[in-house]
C-alpha positions as CSV (number, residue, x, y, z in Angstrom):
1,M,-65.1,-5.6,-27.1
2,I,-67.0,-7.5,-29.3
3,L,-69.8,-6.0,-31.3
4,T,-72.3,-9.1,-31.6
5,S,-72.5,-9.4,-27.4
6,F,-75.0,-5.9,-28.2
7,Y,-77.3,-8.3,-30.4
8,P,-79.0,-10.7,-28.9
9,L,-77.9,-14.2,-29.7
10,F,-80.1,-15.3,-32.7
11,L,-79.0,-12.1,-34.9
12,G,-75.4,-12.0,-34.2
13,N,-74.7,-15.0,-36.3
14,L,-76.3,-14.2,-39.2
15,R,-75.1,-13.9,-42.8
16,G,-75.5,-12.4,-46.1
17,W,-78.0,-15.3,-47.3
18,E,-79.6,-15.4,-43.9
19,W,-81.0,-11.6,-44.1
20,L,-81.5,-11.9,-47.5
21,I,-84.1,-14.8,-47.0
22,I,-85.5,-12.9,-44.0
23,L,-86.2,-10.0,-46.3
24,L,-87.8,-11.7,-48.9
25,V,-90.8,-13.4,-46.1
26,I,-91.3,-9.7,-44.6
27,M,-91.8,-8.5,-48.3
28,L,-94.1,-11.8,-49.0
29,L,-96.0,-11.0,-45.4
30,F,-96.4,-7.8,-45.7
31,G,-96.3,-6.9,-49.5
32,G,-94.4,-3.9,-50.9
33,K,-97.1,-1.3,-50.4
34,K,-97.1,-2.4,-46.9
35,I,-93.5,-1.7,-46.1
36,P,-93.5,2.0,-46.2
37,E,-96.3,2.3,-44.3
38,L,-94.8,0.1,-41.5
39,M,-91.5,2.3,-41.5
40,R,-93.5,5.6,-41.3
41,G,-95.3,4.4,-38.5
42,V,-92.1,3.5,-37.0
43,G,-90.8,6.8,-37.6
44,K,-93.5,8.9,-36.2
45,G,-93.1,6.6,-33.2
46,I,-89.2,7.3,-32.8
47,N,-90.0,11.1,-33.4
48,S,-92.7,11.3,-30.6
49,F,-90.5,9.0,-28.2
50,K,-87.7,11.6,-28.7
51,Q,-89.9,14.8,-28.5
52,G,-91.3,13.4,-25.1
53,L,-87.7,12.8,-23.9
54,K,-87.0,16.5,-24.8
55,E,-90.2,17.3,-23.0
56,T,-89.2,15.3,-20.0
57,Q,-85.3,16.9,-19.9
58,D,-86.7,20.2,-20.1
59,E,-89.1,20.1,-17.3
60,I,-86.3,18.2,-15.2
61,K,-83.8,21.2,-16.3
62,K,-86.5,23.9,-15.4
63,G,-87.3,22.3,-12.0
64,I,-83.1,22.3,-11.0
65,D,-82.6,26.3,-12.4
66,E,-85.8,27.5,-10.4
67,E,-84.4,28.2,-6.7
68,P,-85.6,26.0,-3.7
69,G,-87.3,28.7,-1.7
70,A,-88.5,30.4,-4.6
71,D,-92.4,29.6,-3.4
72,N,-92.0,30.3,0.2
73,K,-90.9,34.1,-1.0
74,N,-94.4,34.9,-2.0
75,K,-96.5,33.9,0.9
């Protein structure tokens, strides 16, 4: 399996110089002080997404572990 098949077509053909130019343009657009803030925000977003996935999986497991007729026994 070719690894580049997972990347969008325009990212698969980039080499070292192209990445360097892209990073330079990002530095010029955002500046050196904004990039750590941007990465911190991305990290917080990823963490909250993972936490949401874990909570959803826990709720699904909780629902599977409960007996299907447990509510009817108390009535």
